[in-house]
C-alpha positions in Angstrom: 191.8 73.3 96.5 189.2 75.0 94.3 187.2 77.6 96.2 184.9 77.6 93.3 183.2 74.7 91.7 181.5 74.2 88.3 178.1 72.6 88.6 176.8 69.7 86.6 173.1 69.5 86.2 170.6 67.5 84.2 167.5 69.4 83.2 164.7 67.2 81.9 162.2 69.9 81.4 161.6 73.6 81.9 162.7 74.9 78.5 162.2 74.1 74.9 165.9 73.1 74.8 165.4 70.3 77.3 166.5 67.7 78.0 170.0 69.0 78.5 173.0 68.8 80.7 174.5 72.1 81.7 178.0 72.7 83.0 178.1 76.1 84.6 179.5 78.6 87.1 183.1 78.5 86.0 186.0 80.9 85.8 188.8 80.8 83.1 190.9 78.4 85.2 188.0 76.0 85.3 187.6 76.0 81.5 191.3 75.5 81.1 190.9 72.4 83.3 188.0 71.2 81.1 190.2 71.5 78.0 192.8 69.5 79.8 190.3 66.7 80.4 189.4 66.7 76.7 193.1 66.7 75.8 193.5 63.5 77.8 190.9 61.9 75.5 192.4 63.4 72.3 195.9 62.2 73.2 194.4 58.8 74.2 195.9 59.1 77.6 192.4 58.1 78.8 189.5 56.4 77.0 186.9 57.8 79.4 186.8 60.3 82.2 184.2 60.8 84.9 183.8 64.5 85.6 182.6 63.5 89.1 186.1 62.2 89.9 187.5 65.7 89.5 187.3 68.1 92.4 186.4 71.0 90.2 182.8 69.7 89.6 179.8 69.7 91.9 177.0 67.5 90.6 173.4 68.6 91.3 171.1 65.7 92.4 173.9 63.1 92.3 174.2 63.4 88.6 177.1 61.6 86.9 178.8 62.6 83.6 181.4 60.6 81.8 183.3 61.8 78.7 184.1 58.9 76.4 186.4 58.6 73.3 184.3 56.6 70.9 184.6 55.4 67.3 181.3 57.1 66.4 179.6 60.3 67.6 176.8 59.2 69.8 176.4 62.3 72.0 174.8 62.0 75.4 173.0 58.9 76.5 171.5 58.1 79.9 173.2 54.9 81.0 171.3 54.6 84.3 169.2 56.9 86.4 171.1 60.3 86.5 174.2 58.6 85.1 175.1 60.0 81.7 177.8 59.4 79.1 178.9 61.7 76.3 180.5 59.6 73.6 182.3 61.4 70.7 185.1 60.7 68.2 188.4 62.5 68.2 186.9 64.9 65.7 183.9 65.4 67.9 186.0 66.2 71.0 188.2 68.4 68.9 185.2 70.5 68.0 184.0 70.7 71.6 187.5 71.8 72.6 187.4 74.7 70.1 184.0 75.7 71.4 185.3 76.0 74.9 188.3 78.2 74.0 186.4 81.6 74.1 185.6 80.9 77.8 189.3 81.2 78.6 189.0 85.0 78.1 188.1 87.2 81.0 184.7 86.7 82.4 181.8 87.8 80.3 178.4 86.3 80.2 178.3 83.6 77.5 177.0 80.2 76.7 177.8 77.5 74.1 176.1 74.3 73.0 179.0 71.9 73.0 177.1 68.9 71.6 173.7 68.3 70.2 174.2 64.9 68.6 171.6 63.1 70.7 168.3 64.3 72.0 170.1 65.4 75.2 172.2 68.5 74.5 175.4 69.5 76.3 175.5 73.2 77.3 178.4 75.2 78.8 177.4 78.4 80.4 179.3 80.6 82.8 176.2 82.1 84.6 173.9 79.0 84.3 171.7 81.0 81.8 171.4 80.6 78.1 
């Protein structure tokens, strides 16, 4: 049981960087888990994974986020109200995986834009700030 949960949040406005989805509040073990999810896509064990199905993530305002292995890099799209999909190719997910690796080091305040393909960006930040 995770005593600690990473949060998933969609921010429509409030910053010049919006709209964006931020995944935040993690510790190294959580980032390792996130890399494992991406590895499942890269190894084609799964074609898509809802982060909401994982106990590690706590959505804010019932937001849903699905990671999808796609033949083209589409980035994040809003499928329905508060229901988002991030669709990337193997190369795209490989790049995201590389960008997460520094978060495995001991805690220090950092953030990283994981994907900016569409007009909705994907942000990973340990403190929630960027």
